[in-house]
C-alpha angles and dihedrals in degrees: 000000000000120000115265114239118248115266119258112257084235092061113134092247091070094044131104139186119226122181087346094303114121118226120195090216136021092230126077140157120273117243113275093023117109089343107095100098139035091248092054094049094048087049088055090052089060097041107079094254114154091230143002103241111194127220111263110276132203129197095251128033107279126212118155128154093220097047103041094153089067098055110130139143095249127270099276092066087061103045098082092051089045089057091049095049094044092053097042111026120092093225137053123276115231116198119206114209137186134176147165094233141033090248093057092052090050093050089053098046092051094047096049093043091052089049091055110269110155095200134023116214105207104211103219092151099071115106092225090060092048091050097047108028100018094197094173096053093045113054092189090053092054092045093051093043095053092043091053090046091053090049092047100052143025090208117109114261125226121182120219108219124212114252086249117029114215088217129047118279092239091057091047091051092050092051092046090048092049088053093050096248115138104167128075140172112222134174112270099240139083095276091050119029100018099045088044092058093043092054099039104028112201095333095107130046104227131208109197117217127208135348095089119134100144145019087258089060090053091048092050090052092050090049090055091055107275117140093203140351134228120220120216127158096020091054088050091053100041105028131226090314087081090081093064090049095046091049089055094047093048091057092048090049091050092049095056115098 
């Protein structure tokens, strides 16, 4: 009997649905990792990732010595590439946005959704957002922000949580639920994913970010309640080929008794 070919990393057994959006794999890149150039994003599209997660964009080009992780050329430079990827890539495009005002966030959400992004990752984890907009300290700011984002875009919203929230997870979950947001990105550790699940139960669909080196790590995060994972440092070190490796290892982990 001839040997069976290896399954594609986009096979249905690896897929997931989050917020009604279908992802061909439960593993994707983290925002800002392998997503800074057109070449990197196109390589992601060919890699077997479950989504193409863009680097966080702002309305204007952003360069600041204190907030280097947010450096970007401005959202308008990305829009033509988003249109290309949304029409040609075999997986959804997830835009990541940050702003210092509600209006800036709304402008970004509208533009990326119109360009074809299926999900908008609202980056409320960045230190610059905390310093300027302070959405977690001001409940009315968070409510207004999320309401404006829903009005501005038909794309599904996901909220990226800080590694350490300044308010209890239970309260954060209540505020997000009241605003109609059901998807969050949380750090893949006890203080993030696990405490969030303990505090909010199954009320939120969680994408766990970081802490993934193997398919076993992916399977463990899924078993703890995550719907998908985002890969950061290991993708940076290994390159997009990591998605093929993780796909093989996830299947091995699932086959073990």
